[in-house]
C-alpha positions in Angstrom: -20.4 7.4 4.6 -17.3 5.9 3.1 -14.3 4.6 5.0 -11.1 4.0 3.1 -8.0 2.3 4.6 -4.9 0.7 3.2 -4.9 -3.1 2.9 -1.2 -3.3 2.2 -0.4 -5.5 5.3 -2.9 -8.1 4.0 -1.5 -8.0 0.5 2.0 -8.5 1.7 1.0 -11.3 4.1 -0.8 -13.1 1.2 2.3 -12.8 -0.9 4.8 -13.7 1.9 6.5 -10.4 1.3 8.0 -7.9 3.7 7.8 -4.1 3.5 11.6 -4.1 3.0 11.3 -6.3 -0.1 8.4 -4.2 -1.5 10.4 -1.0 -0.9 13.4 -2.4 -2.8 11.2 -3.5 -5.7 9.3 -0.2 -5.7 12.5 1.9 -5.4 11.3 3.8 -2.3 12.4 3.9 1.3 10.9 1.2 3.6 9.7 4.0 5.9 7.6 5.3 3.0 5.9 1.9 2.7 5.3 1.8 6.5 3.8 5.3 6.5 1.4 4.3 3.7 0.5 1.1 5.5 -0.2 3.0 8.7 -2.3 5.5 6.8 -0.2 8.3 8.2 1.2 9.8 5.1 2.2 9.0 1.5 3.4 10.7 -1.6 1.5 10.1 -4.8 4.7 8.9 -6.5 5.2 6.3 -3.8 1.6 5.1 -4.2 2.1 4.6 -7.9 5.5 2.8 -7.4 3.9 0.5 -4.8 1.0 -0.4 -7.0 3.3 -1.0 -10.0 5.7 -3.2 -8.0 2.7 -5.3 -6.8 1.0 -5.4 -10.2 -2.2 -4.0 -8.7 -4.3 -0.9 -9.4 -4.1 1.9 -6.8 -7.7 1.1 -5.9 -6.7 -2.5 -5.1 -4.4 -1.2 -2.3 -7.4 0.0 -0.3 -10.3 -1.4 1.5 -13.4 0.7 0.9 -16.3 0.3 3.3 -19.6 2.0 2.5 -22.1 2.5 5.3 -25.5 4.2 5.3 
């Protein structure tokens, strides 16, 4: 079984960055950043903009836990 969840909160904390600053840099609404972070919803375009603004791959935005 694989569990996948966003790790955006941790990334932002490590960078001393707020969701608002990320939203401005990514050119998307802050609410979109929040929805992605809470794993409730995201548009593919927003995901790409977030990853590019942070200089990370899309995979780096997630924590992947594999259990047997």
